[in-house]
C-alpha positions as CSV (number, residue, x, y, z in Angstrom):
1,X,-32.1,31.2,-2.6
2,X,-28.6,30.7,-5.0
3,X,-28.2,27.4,-6.2
4,X,-24.9,25.0,-4.7
5,X,-23.7,22.7,-7.6
6,X,-23.8,19.5,-4.9
7,X,-20.3,17.7,-7.2
8,X,-18.5,21.6,-6.3
9,X,-19.8,21.4,-2.3
10,X,-18.3,18.4,-2.1
11,X,-15.2,18.9,-3.5
12,X,-15.0,22.1,-1.3
13,X,-15.6,19.8,1.9
14,X,-12.9,17.1,0.4
15,X,-10.1,20.1,0.4
16,X,-10.9,21.3,3.8
17,X,-11.0,17.9,4.8
18,X,-7.3,17.2,3.9
19,X,-6.3,21.3,5.1
20,X,-7.8,20.0,8.7
21,X,-5.9,16.4,8.3
22,X,-2.1,17.7,7.2
23,X,-2.5,20.4,10.2
24,X,-3.1,17.3,12.3
25,X,-0.5,15.6,10.9
26,X,2.3,18.9,12.0
27,X,1.1,18.6,15.0
28,X,1.7,15.5,15.5
29,X,5.2,15.6,14.6
30,X,5.9,18.5,16.6
31,X,4.6,16.0,19.4
32,X,1.3,18.9,20.2
33,X,-0.9,16.3,20.5
34,X,-3.7,18.3,22.1
35,X,-4.2,20.4,18.9
36,X,-3.3,17.0,16.9
37,X,-7.2,16.0,18.8
38,X,-8.8,19.4,18.0
39,X,-7.8,19.0,14.0
40,X,-8.8,16.1,13.9
41,X,-12.3,16.4,15.5
42,X,-13.1,18.8,12.8
43,X,-11.4,16.9,10.5
44,X,-14.1,14.1,11.3
45,X,-17.0,16.6,11.3
46,X,-17.0,16.6,7.7
47,X,-16.0,13.0,7.2
48,X,-17.3,11.0,10.2
49,X,-16.2,7.5,9.1
50,X,-13.0,8.1,7.6
51,X,-11.0,5.2,8.9
52,X,-7.5,6.7,8.9
53,X,-8.5,10.0,10.3
54,X,-10.3,7.7,13.5
55,X,-7.2,5.5,13.8
56,X,-5.2,9.2,13.9
57,X,-7.8,10.5,16.7
58,X,-7.0,7.4,18.6
59,X,-3.5,7.4,18.7
60,X,-3.7,10.8,20.3
61,X,-5.8,10.2,23.1
62,X,-3.2,7.7,23.7
63,X,-0.7,9.9,24.0
64,X,-2.9,12.2,26.0
65,X,-3.3,9.1,28.3
66,X,-7.3,8.5,27.7
67,X,-7.1,4.9,26.5
68,X,-10.7,4.6,27.1
69,X,-11.3,7.0,24.1
70,X,-8.5,5.4,22.0
71,X,-10.5,2.2,22.3
72,X,-13.5,3.5,20.7
73,X,-12.0,5.6,18.0
74,X,-10.3,2.2,16.9
75,X,-13.7,0.4,17.3
76,X,-15.3,2.8,14.8
77,X,-12.6,2.4,12.2
78,X,-13.1,-1.5,12.6
79,X,-17.3,-0.9,12.2
80,X,-17.3,-1.3,8.3
81,X,-14.2,-3.4,7.8
82,X,-13.1,-5.6,10.6
83,X,-10.0,-6.6,9.0
84,X,-8.9,-3.3,8.4
85,X,-5.0,-3.8,9.3
86,X,-4.8,0.1,11.4
87,X,-7.3,0.0,13.1
88,X,-6.8,-3.8,14.4
89,X,-3.7,-2.6,15.8
90,X,-4.7,0.3,16.8
91,X,-6.9,-1.6,18.8
92,X,-4.6,-3.8,20.5
93,X,-2.7,-0.9,21.5
94,X,-5.7,0.4,23.5
95,X,-6.0,-2.5,25.1
96,X,-2.8,-3.0,26.0
97,X,-2.1,0.4,27.4
98,X,-5.7,-0.4,29.6
99,X,-4.0,-3.4,31.1
100,X,-6.1,-6.0,29.2
101,X,-3.1,-8.0,27.7
102,X,-5.3,-11.1,27.1
103,X,-7.4,-9.2,24.5
104,X,-4.8,-7.2,23.4
105,X,-2.7,-10.5,22.6
106,X,-5.8,-11.7,20.7
107,X,-5.8,-8.8,18.5
108,X,-2.0,-8.6,18.0
109,X,-2.1,-12.6,16.6
110,X,-5.6,-11.5,14.1
111,X,-3.4,-8.3,12.8
112,X,-0.2,-10.8,12.2
113,X,-2.3,-13.4,10.6
114,X,-3.7,-11.1,8.3
115,X,-0.4,-9.2,7.6
116,X,2.9,-11.5,9.1
117,X,5.2,-8.9,7.1
118,X,4.8,-6.3,9.6
119,X,6.5,-5.9,12.6
120,X,4.5,-4.1,14.9
121,X,2.3,-6.9,15.2
122,X,4.6,-9.7,16.1
123,X,6.4,-7.1,18.4
124,X,3.1,-6.6,20.4
125,X,2.6,-9.8,20.3
126,X,6.1,-10.4,22.8
127,X,5.0,-7.4,24.7
128,X,1.6,-9.0,25.4
129,X,3.2,-12.2,26.4
130,X,6.0,-10.8,28.4
131,X,3.6,-8.7,30.1
132,X,0.9,-12.0,31.3
133,X,3.8,-13.6,32.2
134,X,4.9,-10.9,34.5
135,X,1.3,-9.8,36.0
136,X,1.2,-13.6,36.9
137,X,4.2,-15.0,37.5
138,X,5.7,-17.4,38.6
139,X,5.5,-19.8,41.9
140,X,8.6,-21.0,42.0
141,X,10.3,-17.5,42.4
142,X,7.2,-15.7,44.3
143,X,6.8,-16.3,48.1
144,X,4.2,-15.1,50.1
145,X,4.9,-13.4,53.0
146,X,2.9,-12.0,56.6
147,X,3.9,-8.7,56.7
148,X,3.4,-5.6,55.4
149,X,0.0,-3.3,56.6
150,X,-2.6,-6.1,57.3
151,X,-5.2,-3.8,59.2
152,X,-7.7,-4.2,56.4
153,X,-7.9,-7.4,56.5
154,X,-7.8,-7.1,60.7
155,X,-11.1,-4.8,60.1
156,X,-12.7,-7.1,57.5
157,X,-12.8,-10.1,60.4
158,X,-14.6,-7.4,62.9
159,X,-17.1,-6.1,60.6
160,X,-18.1,-10.2,60.9
161,X,-18.2,-10.2,64.2
162,X,-20.2,-6.8,64.6
163,X,-24.3,-6.7,65.0
164,X,-26.1,-5.1,62.7
165,X,-27.2,-1.5,63.9
166,X,-30.6,-1.0,65.1
167,X,-33.5,0.5,62.8
168,X,-34.4,4.0,64.0
169,X,-35.4,7.6,63.8
170,X,-32.7,9.7,62.5
171,X,-32.5,13.4,62.5
172,X,-32.6,14.9,59.0
173,X,-29.5,15.9,57.5
174,X,-28.8,19.4,56.1
175,X,-27.7,20.2,52.3
176,X,-24.3,21.0,53.3
177,X,-24.1,17.6,55.1
178,X,-26.0,16.4,51.5
179,X,-22.7,17.5,49.6
180,X,-20.4,16.5,51.7
181,X,-21.7,13.0,51.1
182,X,-21.5,13.1,47.5
183,X,-17.5,13.8,47.9
184,X,-15.9,10.4,47.9
185,X,-14.1,9.8,51.5
186,X,-10.3,10.1,51.4
187,X,-8.3,6.9,51.2
188,X,-6.5,5.4,53.5
189,X,-3.2,6.2,54.3
190,X,-0.7,4.0,52.4
191,X,1.8,2.1,54.8
192,X,5.7,2.8,54.2
193,X,6.3,-0.3,52.1
194,X,3.6,0.8,49.7
195,X,4.6,4.1,49.3
196,X,8.0,3.0,48.5
197,X,6.5,0.8,46.0
198,X,4.1,3.7,44.2
199,X,7.1,6.0,44.1
200,X,9.1,3.2,42.2
201,X,6.4,2.7,39.5
202,X,5.0,6.5,39.1
203,X,9.4,7.4,39.0
204,X,8.9,11.4,38.0
205,X,5.2,11.6,38.4
206,X,5.1,10.6,42.1
207,X,6.3,14.4,42.8
208,X,3.1,15.1,41.0
209,X,0.7,12.5,42.9
210,X,2.2,14.2,46.1
211,X,1.3,17.6,45.5
212,X,-1.8,16.8,44.6
213,X,-2.7,14.9,47.7
214,X,-1.8,17.9,49.4
215,X,-4.5,20.0,47.0
216,X,-7.0,17.7,47.8
217,X,-6.5,18.5,51.8
218,X,-6.6,22.0,51.6
219,X,-10.1,23.0,52.2
220,X,-10.0,26.4,51.6
221,X,-9.0,25.6,48.2
222,X,-11.3,22.5,47.7
223,X,-14.2,24.5,49.5
224,X,-17.6,22.9,48.7
225,X,-19.2,26.2,49.2
226,X,-18.0,27.4,45.7
227,X,-17.8,26.4,42.4
228,X,-14.4,27.1,42.2
229,X,-13.9,24.9,44.6
230,X,-15.7,22.3,43.4
231,X,-14.0,22.2,40.4
232,X,-10.9,22.0,41.5
233,X,-11.8,19.3,44.0
234,X,-13.0,17.3,40.8
235,X,-9.9,18.0,38.7
236,X,-7.5,17.0,41.4
237,X,-9.1,13.9,42.2
238,X,-9.6,13.2,38.0
239,X,-5.4,13.6,38.2
240,X,-5.1,11.1,41.1
241,X,-7.5,8.6,39.5
242,X,-5.5,8.8,36.0
243,X,-2.0,8.4,38.7
244,X,-3.6,5.6,40.0
245,X,-4.5,3.8,37.0
246,X,-1.3,4.4,35.8
247,X,0.3,2.8,38.6
248,X,-1.8,-0.4,38.7
249,X,-1.0,-0.6,34.9
250,X,2.2,-1.0,35.7
251,X,2.1,-2.8,38.7
252,X,0.4,-5.3,36.4
253,X,2.9,-4.7,33.4
254,X,6.1,-5.2,35.1
255,X,5.1,-6.6,39.1
256,X,7.5,-5.4,41.6
257,X,8.9,-9.1,42.7
258,X,9.8,-9.6,38.8
259,X,11.4,-5.5,38.5
260,X,13.2,-7.2,41.8
261,X,14.3,-10.1,40.3
262,X,15.4,-8.7,37.1
263,X,17.5,-6.1,39.1
264,X,19.4,-8.9,40.7
265,X,19.8,-10.3,37.7
266,X,20.9,-7.4,35.8
267,X,23.4,-7.1,39.1
268,X,25.0,-10.2,38.3
269,X,25.1,-9.8,34.7
270,X,26.5,-6.6,34.8
271,X,30.0,-8.4,35.9
272,X,29.7,-10.6,33.2
273,X,28.9,-8.4,30.5
274,X,29.2,-4.9,30.8
275,X,27.6,-3.8,27.7
276,X,24.4,-6.3,28.0
277,X,21.3,-5.2,28.8
278,X,19.6,-7.0,31.5
279,X,16.9,-8.2,29.5
280,X,18.3,-8.0,25.6
281,X,14.8,-8.6,24.3
282,X,12.8,-6.1,26.2
283,X,15.9,-3.7,25.1
284,X,15.7,-4.1,21.3
285,X,11.6,-4.5,21.0
286,X,11.5,-1.0,22.9
287,X,14.1,0.5,20.3
288,X,12.3,-1.2,17.4
289,X,8.7,0.2,18.7
290,X,10.4,3.7,19.1
291,X,12.0,3.2,15.3
292,X,9.0,2.2,14.0
293,X,7.3,5.2,15.3
294,X,9.6,7.5,14.4
295,X,9.3,6.0,10.4
296,X,5.4,6.2,10.7
297,X,5.5,10.2,11.7
298,X,7.6,10.8,8.9
299,X,10.8,11.2,10.9
300,X,13.8,8.9,9.2
301,X,16.5,10.5,10.2
302,X,15.9,9.9,14.3
303,X,14.9,6.7,13.4
304,X,18.3,5.9,11.0
305,X,20.1,7.4,13.8
306,X,18.4,4.9,16.3
307,X,19.0,2.0,14.8
308,X,22.7,2.9,14.0
309,X,23.2,2.7,18.0
310,X,20.9,-0.3,18.7
311,X,22.9,-2.0,15.7
312,X,26.2,-1.2,17.2
313,X,25.1,-2.0,21.1
314,X,23.9,-5.6,19.7
315,X,26.8,-6.3,17.6
316,X,28.8,-6.2,21.0
317,X,26.9,-9.0,22.5
318,X,28.1,-13.0,22.6
319,X,25.9,-15.4,21.0
320,X,26.3,-17.5,23.6
321,X,25.1,-15.2,26.2
322,X,21.9,-13.9,23.8
323,X,20.6,-16.6,21.6
324,X,18.4,-14.4,19.6
325,X,21.2,-11.8,18.8
326,X,20.9,-13.5,14.8
327,X,17.4,-12.4,14.6
328,X,17.6,-9.0,16.5
329,X,20.7,-8.0,14.1
330,X,17.9,-9.6,11.1
331,X,14.9,-7.2,12.6
332,X,17.9,-3.9,13.2
333,X,18.8,-4.2,9.2
334,X,15.4,-4.2,8.2
335,X,14.4,-0.8,10.2
336,X,18.1,0.2,8.8
337,X,17.0,-0.3,4.7
338,X,13.3,1.3,5.6
339,X,14.4,4.3,7.0
340,X,17.0,4.7,4.1
341,X,14.2,3.9,1.9
342,X,12.0,7.0,3.4
343,X,14.9,9.2,2.8
344,X,15.8,8.3,-0.9
345,X,19.3,6.4,-0.5
346,X,18.0,3.4,-2.7
347,X,22.0,2.3,-2.3
348,X,22.1,2.0,1.3
349,X,18.3,0.5,1.5
350,X,19.2,-2.3,-0.8
351,X,22.2,-3.0,0.9
352,X,20.8,-3.4,4.4
353,X,17.8,-5.7,2.9
354,X,19.9,-7.9,1.6
355,X,22.0,-8.4,4.9
356,X,18.9,-9.0,6.3
357,X,18.0,-11.7,3.9
358,X,21.3,-13.2,4.1
359,X,20.7,-13.5,8.1
360,X,17.5,-15.2,7.6
361,X,18.3,-17.6,5.0
362,X,21.5,-18.4,6.7
363,X,19.2,-18.9,10.0
364,X,16.0,-20.2,8.5
365,X,14.1,-17.4,9.7
366,X,10.9,-17.8,7.5
367,X,9.8,-14.6,8.7
368,X,12.4,-12.5,8.1
369,X,12.9,-14.0,4.4
370,X,9.7,-12.9,3.7
371,X,9.7,-9.5,5.1
372,X,13.1,-9.2,3.1
373,X,12.2,-10.5,-0.1
374,X,9.1,-7.9,0.2
375,X,11.5,-4.9,0.9
376,X,13.7,-5.7,-1.9
377,X,10.9,-5.9,-4.2
378,X,9.4,-2.7,-3.0
379,X,12.9,-1.1,-3.4
380,X,13.8,-2.3,-7.3
381,X,10.0,-1.3,-8.2
382,X,10.7,2.3,-6.7
383,X,14.0,2.7,-8.7
384,X,12.8,0.9,-11.8
385,X,14.3,-2.3,-12.1
386,X,11.3,-4.0,-12.3
387,X,12.4,-7.5,-13.3
388,X,14.8,-7.8,-10.4
389,X,11.2,-7.0,-8.7
390,X,9.1,-9.1,-10.0
391,X,11.8,-12.0,-9.5
392,X,12.1,-11.1,-5.5
393,X,8.4,-11.4,-5.2
394,X,8.1,-14.5,-6.9
395,X,10.5,-15.8,-4.5
396,X,8.2,-14.7,-2.0
397,X,5.0,-16.2,-3.4
398,X,5.2,-19.6,-1.3
399,X,5.7,-18.1,2.1
400,X,2.6,-15.8,1.8
401,X,0.3,-17.0,4.6
402,X,-3.1,-15.3,3.7
403,X,-4.9,-14.6,0.8
404,X,-5.0,-11.0,1.7
405,X,-0.9,-11.1,1.7
406,X,-1.5,-13.2,-1.7
407,X,-3.6,-10.7,-3.5
408,X,-1.4,-7.7,-3.0
409,X,1.9,-9.5,-4.1
410,X,-0.1,-10.8,-7.0
411,X,-1.3,-6.9,-8.2
412,X,2.3,-5.4,-7.6
413,X,4.0,-8.5,-9.8
414,X,0.9,-7.3,-12.5
415,X,1.4,-3.7,-12.4
416,X,5.8,-4.7,-12.7
417,X,4.6,-6.4,-15.9
418,X,2.8,-3.7,-17.3
419,X,5.5,-1.6,-16.7
420,X,7.8,-3.4,-18.6
421,X,5.0,-4.0,-21.5
422,X,4.1,-7.5,-20.7
423,X,0.8,-7.2,-20.8
424,X,-0.4,-10.6,-21.7
425,X,1.7,-11.5,-18.1
426,X,0.1,-8.5,-16.1
427,X,-3.7,-9.5,-17.3
428,X,-2.7,-13.1,-15.6
429,X,-1.2,-11.7,-12.5
430,X,-4.3,-9.1,-12.2
431,X,-6.9,-12.1,-12.5
432,X,-4.7,-14.1,-9.5
433,X,-5.1,-11.4,-8.1
434,X,-9.0,-10.3,-8.4
435,X,-9.5,-14.1,-7.4
436,X,-7.5,-13.8,-4.1
437,X,-9.1,-10.7,-2.9
438,X,-12.5,-12.2,-3.6
439,X,-11.2,-15.2,-1.3
440,X,-10.5,-12.4,1.0
441,X,-13.4,-10.7,1.2
442,X,-11.5,-7.6,0.6
443,X,-13.5,-4.8,-1.3
444,X,-10.8,-2.3,-1.6
445,X,-7.7,-5.1,-3.3
446,X,-10.5,-5.9,-5.7
447,X,-11.0,-2.5,-7.0
448,X,-7.2,-2.6,-7.2
449,X,-7.2,-5.9,-9.2
450,X,-10.0,-4.8,-11.4
451,X,-8.2,-1.5,-12.7
452,X,-4.7,-3.3,-13.5
453,X,-7.0,-5.9,-15.7
454,X,-8.3,-3.0,-17.3
455,X,-5.8,-1.3,-17.7
456,X,-3.8,-4.6,-19.4
457,X,-6.5,-5.2,-22.0
458,X,-6.2,-1.6,-23.3
459,X,-2.5,-2.7,-23.7
460,X,-3.6,-5.7,-25.3
461,X,-6.1,-3.8,-27.6
462,X,-9.3,-5.5,-26.2
463,X,-10.9,-2.2,-26.0
464,X,-14.4,-3.5,-25.0
465,X,-13.3,-6.0,-22.4
466,X,-11.6,-3.1,-20.9
467,X,-14.8,-0.8,-20.6
468,X,-16.3,-3.9,-19.0
469,X,-13.6,-3.8,-16.7
470,X,-13.5,-0.4,-15.7
471,X,-16.9,0.1,-15.7
472,X,-16.9,-2.9,-13.0
473,X,-14.3,-0.9,-11.2
474,X,-16.4,1.6,-11.4
475,X,-19.2,0.2,-9.5
476,X,-16.8,-1.3,-6.9
477,X,-15.6,2.5,-5.9
478,X,-19.1,3.5,-5.6
479,X,-20.4,1.2,-3.0
480,X,-17.3,2.0,-0.9
481,X,-17.4,5.5,-1.3
482,X,-14.1,5.7,-2.9
483,X,-14.9,9.0,-4.9
484,X,-10.9,9.9,-6.1
485,X,-10.9,6.7,-7.8
486,X,-14.1,7.1,-9.1
487,X,-13.4,10.4,-10.7
488,X,-10.2,8.5,-12.3
489,X,-11.8,5.3,-14.0
490,X,-14.3,7.9,-15.2
491,X,-11.9,9.4,-16.7
492,X,-10.2,6.6,-17.7
493,X,-13.5,5.2,-19.7
494,X,-14.2,8.6,-21.2
495,X,-10.4,8.7,-22.8
496,X,-11.1,5.1,-24.0
497,X,-14.5,5.7,-25.6
498,X,-13.1,8.7,-27.6
499,X,-10.0,6.7,-28.8
500,X,-12.6,3.7,-30.1
501,X,-14.4,6.5,-31.7
502,X,-11.3,7.9,-33.5
503,X,-10.1,4.5,-34.3
504,X,-13.4,3.5,-36.0
505,X,-13.0,7.3,-37.7
506,X,-9.7,6.3,-39.4
507,X,-10.8,3.2,-40.2
508,X,-13.0,4.5,-42.4
509,X,-10.4,7.1,-43.8
510,X,-8.2,4.6,-44.0
511,X,-10.8,2.9,-46.2
512,X,-11.8,5.5,-48.5
513,X,-8.2,6.4,-49.3
514,X,-7.9,2.5,-50.1
515,X,-10.5,2.8,-52.9
516,X,-9.8,6.1,-54.3
517,X,-5.6,4.5,-54.6
518,X,-7.4,1.4,-56.5
519,X,-9.4,3.6,-58.7
520,X,-5.9,5.3,-59.7
521,X,-4.4,2.3,-60.3
522,X,-7.4,1.4,-62.6
523,X,-6.7,4.6,-64.5
524,X,-3.0,4.1,-64.8
525,X,-3.5,0.5,-66.2
526,X,-6.6,1.8,-68.7
527,X,-4.2,4.7,-69.9
528,X,-1.2,2.5,-70.2
529,X,-3.4,-0.3,-72.4
530,X,-3.6,2.8,-74.8
531,X,-0.4,3.9,-75.6
532,X,0.7,0.5,-76.3
533,X,-1.7,-0.6,-78.8
534,X,-0.1,1.6,-81.4
535,X,3.0,0.5,-80.8
536,X,1.4,-3.0,-81.6
537,X,0.6,-1.6,-85.3
538,X,3.5,-0.4,-86.0
539,X,5.4,-3.3,-85.7
540,X,2.8,-5.1,-88.0
541,X,4.9,-4.6,-91.2
542,X,8.2,-6.0,-89.2
543,X,6.2,-9.4,-88.4
544,X,4.9,-9.5,-92.4
545,X,8.4,-9.0,-93.2
546,X,9.3,-11.9,-90.7
547,X,6.5,-13.9,-92.0
548,X,7.6,-13.4,-95.8
549,X,11.2,-14.6,-94.7
550,X,10.1,-17.9,-93.4
551,X,8.1,-18.3,-96.4
552,X,11.1,-17.3,-99.2
553,X,13.7,-18.5,-97.2
554,X,14.6,-14.8,-96.8
555,X,17.2,-13.2,-99.7
556,X,19.0,-16.5,-100.2
557,X,18.8,-18.2,-104.1
558,X,16.5,-14.8,-105.0
559,X,16.6,-13.5,-108.5
560,X,18.1,-9.7,-108.8
561,X,14.8,-8.6,-110.0
562,X,12.8,-10.3,-107.5
563,X,14.7,-8.5,-104.8
564,X,15.2,-5.1,-106.9
565,X,11.1,-5.4,-106.9
566,X,11.2,-5.9,-102.9
567,X,13.4,-3.1,-102.0
568,X,10.8,-0.9,-104.2
569,X,8.1,-2.8,-102.7
570,X,9.8,-1.5,-99.3
571,X,10.7,1.7,-100.1
572,X,6.5,2.5,-101.0
573,X,5.9,0.7,-97.8
574,X,7.9,3.7,-95.8
575,X,6.5,6.2,-97.5
576,X,3.4,5.3,-97.1
577,X,2.9,5.3,-93.3
578,X,0.6,8.1,-92.5
579,X,-2.8,5.5,-92.4
580,X,-3.3,1.4,-91.2
581,X,-4.9,0.5,-94.4
582,X,-2.4,1.8,-96.8
583,X,0.5,-0.7,-94.5
584,X,-1.7,-3.6,-95.3
585,X,-2.1,-3.3,-98.7
586,X,1.7,-2.6,-99.4
587,X,2.4,-5.3,-97.9
588,X,0.3,-7.5,-99.4
589,X,1.4,-6.3,-102.7
590,X,5.0,-7.3,-102.0
591,X,4.2,-10.3,-100.5
592,X,2.1,-11.3,-103.9
593,X,5.5,-9.6,-106.1
594,X,8.0,-12.0,-103.8
595,X,6.0,-15.5,-105.2
596,X,5.9,-14.6,-108.5
597,X,9.4,-14.0,-108.7
598,X,9.8,-17.0,-106.6
599,X,7.8,-19.0,-109.5
600,X,9.3,-17.1,-112.2
């Protein structure tokens, strides 16, 4: 049996996983949700616990109308980390589509508490609250009337007065009758008013419901005597059940009395302000949801076009008619800035985020101000202006509402300091990020903060501390199963160890060079000392002459004979420089002769 390296096999599986995910994302962009679902299924067979894949598949289920399966995938993505932001948002969306608006609202609030800067949770809170209010209604605008089809209640009253049938012998039923009993009885015919309500709720889908109802009544097509007839019967019923579920969902989300009231209000408002929709908040929120979805799907051009269109519409509204106009404008400028950022147009992105910040400051929108400062920091960091990114992110720090938000903000500021060469500041913010991540209990951000600390310690020259930080980060990555992070940290540790070994070698070489250089200098000193000694010897006669002059007072008052004698001794001294002994004897003679001449 041929041996297979587990590491290579795992690497091949990861490559295959990324291939399936890429195919699925491509199908999602083309809105081919069924094929995208198939690709995500293949990816999850390789990595069943991949949180991103589970959330993506949940979105496919929602687009295909299977909200129950969407909720199951969302729950699976939260099984290991109940604070996983994408999973929380997707669970809220699935619950909302199922008509469970109260639970959806709870998860929208939970996500907004963790990440208040994300617009999706704010929009979710607003639409869930609106759906709950519409479902419950207001007693002042709802009047109960005894009209419509009340036969159901009459039948209930009659059934209460009927006596229970006597028990007795009954004829056994045939197999065919048993099969008929398995099929549910057709629903009672709806009244004209109920049909009209269903038609309004379903819209274009109402024609499909009529078609399915006709198929269900075709006994030849849905005959229970054949397998094909039973399959058709089941498929038709599934389609009708789905449409009925959607009808009930839309009835709860926007009941008919609310629709009628809005229609009447819209008609009155249309004469007052033709450019303003009946429900400005719903109009803007719906468009913002679509814009965010386009950005998430990698369609920034579509998002930009739609945001520009909505912005022109909102700018025409009067402030007195739309009290929330400034908040709508702030959100739209934020979306425009994000769209330009995704398209690589940094100048336009900065312009719109600055407008968002200005509007938020003027109107004291704390969430808007926090969002704008965050986005401006991201743009400046993207273009390499790390000083300005740090400035805006530090201004955002007092607006932080959760420890999880604080940990990534500290981390981003630390990264900018690292890029600027401010290694001590990078290390400090890395420590703050790690502490905040520990308080929040977020393992992923603890890993990111530990890597930042290790990188700053490498730059500071604290190599041993850096090794310990990298090893701690590697343990975290192993526990989390993050293989790319494990490989990157292992590579960094290997390079760091090589750097330490090379530093030791370089130090030994420098010490050897210094010792050799020291020995060379000592030899030069000895050599120069030996060269200087003959010079001193040669200068001794002159020193003797100086002594002689001091003793004799020079040639002053010296007889001529003594001068001649001294000159003679001087000439004999000059002629005998070949040896040191002759030099000294001659000089002593000269001294003696000068003394004798002086005494004469």
